[in-house]
N, C-alpha and C positions, 0 to 999 in steps of 0.2 A: 504494500500500500504506500503510495507516494506520501511523504511527509510523516511517516510513522516514527522516524527518528526524532523529528521535531516535536511530535506529541509526547514521546517518552521523555525528551529533554525538558519539556515544559512541566510535566508531572514532577520530575526530579527537582526542578527549580522551586515548585510549590512546596515540596518536602523540605528543602533547605530553608525557605522563608519561614515555614512553621517552626522549624528547629531553632532558628535565630530568635524568633519572637518568644519561644518557650524559654530560652536561655535568659532573656531579659525580664521575664515575668517573675514577680515575687510571690504570686498566688500559686500554691501547690496544685490545686484543681485545674486551673488554667494551663499550667505547664503540662500536666498529664494529658489533658484534652488535645493540646497542640502537638505533643509528641505522638499521640495516637493518630492524629491527622497526618503527620509527617509519614508515619509508617504506612498509612492507607495510600498516600500519594506514591510512595515507593512501590507498593504492591501494584498499583495501576500502571506505573512505568514499566515494571517487569512484564505485566500482562500485555501491554501494548507492543513490547518488543517480541514476545512470543507470538502474538496474533499476526504481526507483520511477517513472520517466518512461515506461518501456516496458511494464512489467507492472502492470496495475491489478487489484488483488484485488477481486472483486465483493463487494458486501455480502451477508451470509448471507440466504438466503431464509427467510421465516417460513412454515412450513406451516400451512395453515388446515384444521382438521378440522371436518367437518360432524357434527352430532349423529347418533349411531347408526352411525358409520363406523369406530369404533375396533375393529380386528380382534382385538386381544388380549382386549378385554372380551367380544366376541361369542363367541370361542372358549371362554373361561372359563364364560360363561353357558350355552353349549351343552353343555359337559362336565358342569356341575352338573345341568342338566335331564335329561340322558341317564342320569345315575347315580341319579336318583330324588330328588335333594335339592330 
């Protein structure tokens, strides 16, 4: 999946920020919650990396239209000719 490295890096950055805030916090409960959040972000980062190895997103297919095969144009043209325009 394109950008999965960026996603994992972003999750790791969130983990670092939670850890830094926890280190500055004087409240024990807040520190604990922030450290748990950091652990959760790291788990998400690891999962994103695993997913990128397992699930490969295919490149979008480009549809090639041949001249005269556009259905919407044919329908509009048919409606105009049927109405006498």
